[in-house]
C-alpha positions in Angstrom: 6.3 -31.3 -6.9 3.9 -29.1 -5.0 1.7 -27.0 -7.2 2.3 -23.3 -6.7 -0.9 -21.3 -6.3 -0.2 -17.6 -5.9 -3.8 -16.8 -5.1 -3.6 -18.7 -1.8 -0.1 -17.6 -0.9 -0.3 -15.9 2.5 2.8 -13.8 1.8 2.1 -12.2 -1.6 4.0 -9.4 -3.3 0.7 -7.5 -3.6 0.3 -7.4 0.1 3.9 -6.3 0.5 3.5 -3.4 -2.0 0.2 -2.3 -0.4 1.9 -2.3 3.1 4.8 -0.2 1.7 2.4 2.3 0.1 0.4 2.6 3.3 3.5 3.1 5.4 4.8 5.8 3.1 1.4 7.5 2.8 0.6 7.7 6.5 3.2 10.3 7.4 2.3 12.3 4.4 -1.4 12.5 5.1 -1.3 16.0 6.7 0.7 17.3 3.7 -1.7 15.7 1.3 -4.8 17.0 3.2 -3.2 20.5 3.3 -2.5 20.4 -0.4 -6.0 19.3 -1.2 -7.6 22.0 1.0 -5.4 24.7 -0.3 -5.6 23.9 -4.0 -9.1 22.6 -4.3 
């Protein structure tokens, strides 16, 4: 059997989660920036 090494896996769940968070955060950047400038 082939040894599974998750560190060298090109498609990792970590990269998938990071991509999802970035895709969700990009449209919200104006709202986040407005909230920060208004409340801080």
